[in-house]
N, C-alpha and C positions, 0 to 999 in steps of 0.2 A: 103609522101616525096616530093610527085607530081609526074605527069608523064613523065615529060624529064629526072628524075632522077631515078624514076621507073625502065624508058625503058632500062637503062645501068647499072643496078646494081640488086643484088639478095644478101638477109641478108641467111648467111651462117650457123652461131651459135651465140647463146648467152652464156656467161657463164661468172658466176661472177660479172657481171654488164656490160661486154665487149662483145659489139656487133662486131661480123665479118661482112663484106661484099665485096662480090666480085663485082669488076669493071673491066670495060674497060680500058686500056692503061691510056694517060693523063688526065682521069677525076677524079681518086684518088687526085691529088692535087688540085681541085678546090673543091671535098668534105671534103678534112681537111681544108680548109679555112670556109665551111660551117658546121664543125662538132658542135659547140655549139647549132646552129637553129635545126638542125637534130635531135640532143639528146632532146633538150627543145620538138621539132613536135613529136618525138616517147611516150616521157614519158607524153605529155598532152594527145596522143591518147589513150595510156592504163589506163590514169588516175591514177597514181602512178610511181614513180621513177624505172624503170626499168634496163634502160641504162646508165650509167656514163662515158662510154668512146666506141669510136669507132675506130675499125680496119679493113684498108680496105688491100685486096688483090687482087692483078691484077688478073685478068684471060681473057682468048682471047675472052671466049663468055661468060657472065653468062648466068644460066638457064631461062629460058621465065619466067614471071610472071603468076600465075594461072590466067584462064578465069575470068572475073567477074562474081558475082552471079547474076542469072537475079532474077527482081522484080514481083512479082507477080500483074496482070492486077489490080485487087482489094483486097487491104491489109485487113488484120483483123483490122488495124487501123482504116481505113477508114469505113469497114462496122459497126464499134461499134458508130462513128460517126454520119452516116447517119442519124438519127431524129433531131439533133440538126442545128440549122439555118446556112447559111454561115455566114461566117465572123472570126476576128481573134482569138475568143475563139475555133472554129471547127479546125483551121487551126493548132493552137497549140496543141491542143489534140491530133492532127493525126499527125503532128509530134513527139511527145512524144511516141505515140504508136509504132510508126515505129522505133522510137530507141530502145525501149525496146523491141520489137519481134527481131531486128535485134542483139541485144545481146546475147553473147552465154550463157547457162541456168547455167554455171559454174561462170560469172562474175555478175550475177545477184544479188547474196548473198548480 
């Protein structure tokens, strides 16, 4: 959803296509206007239609977002392409490898 929105919201529950989002004060009105865009982004990120409706719950202070995951200094994707010459093919293969390696095993099917 972006760092600005993520800083003031916390996803709470997903049930029957409705995602409940806790947010602080007046941000709920702005999010209501952004709902179609947010639903589209969430579904695009998930790769399928999971959210069909957003429900905003005002909360004094939503839970802090989880800390970002650290990326290893040299990824397996870079190791696998080490003998390729530098260029667009190597960059594309490394990008694909990083994406595959960052996808949870249950989603790789």
